[in-house]
C-alpha positions, 0 to 999 in steps of 0.5 A: 847897478849895485848889489850886496851879497847877504849872508842869509840870501845871497845876491840882493839889493840893500834893504831892511826894516824901519827903526825908531830913529828913522823919521821917514821911509827914505831915512830907512833906505839911506841907513840900510844902504849905508849899513849893508853896502857902504853907499850914500844915496842921492835922489830916491824915488818910490818904485813899488809898495808891497804888502808883506806877511813876514810877521803873520797874515792877520790884518794887524800883522801885515806890514808893507815894503817900500821899494826905492830906486836911488842914485848913488852919491858916494861909495864909501869903503866896504867893510864886510859884516855878519849881514853883508859879505860883499858889494858888487857893481854889475849889469842888471841882467847879471844881477837877475841871473844870480838873484835867488832870494825871493820872487824873481819876476817881482825883482825883475819888475822893480829893476826894470822900473828903476832903470826906466826912470834912470834912462828917462832922466838921462835922455 
């Protein structure tokens, strides 16, 4: 799997918020992966939808995170930025050992779901 080292969270998967220029959630995933990791994505599939109280807990403040799995179609040169300082390829177990940015059990379920899909497609 490919991970990034984010300045504020350490090792993580690329991600972020939708911008007005993003027509779809898939556009957001593709843009964020390009910005944070220097990767272009091929096929994407939805892994999970998670309600988030990042902006507050009232009904109008709740947002949703869409977690995608994806195939990498192209690795571009990586350029460190103020947001992302490194890009690393590693086994999922190594990523999970190093992951401390959020709910480790939830991240493990996302990684497991994404790789289950990958294995099913290659068999």
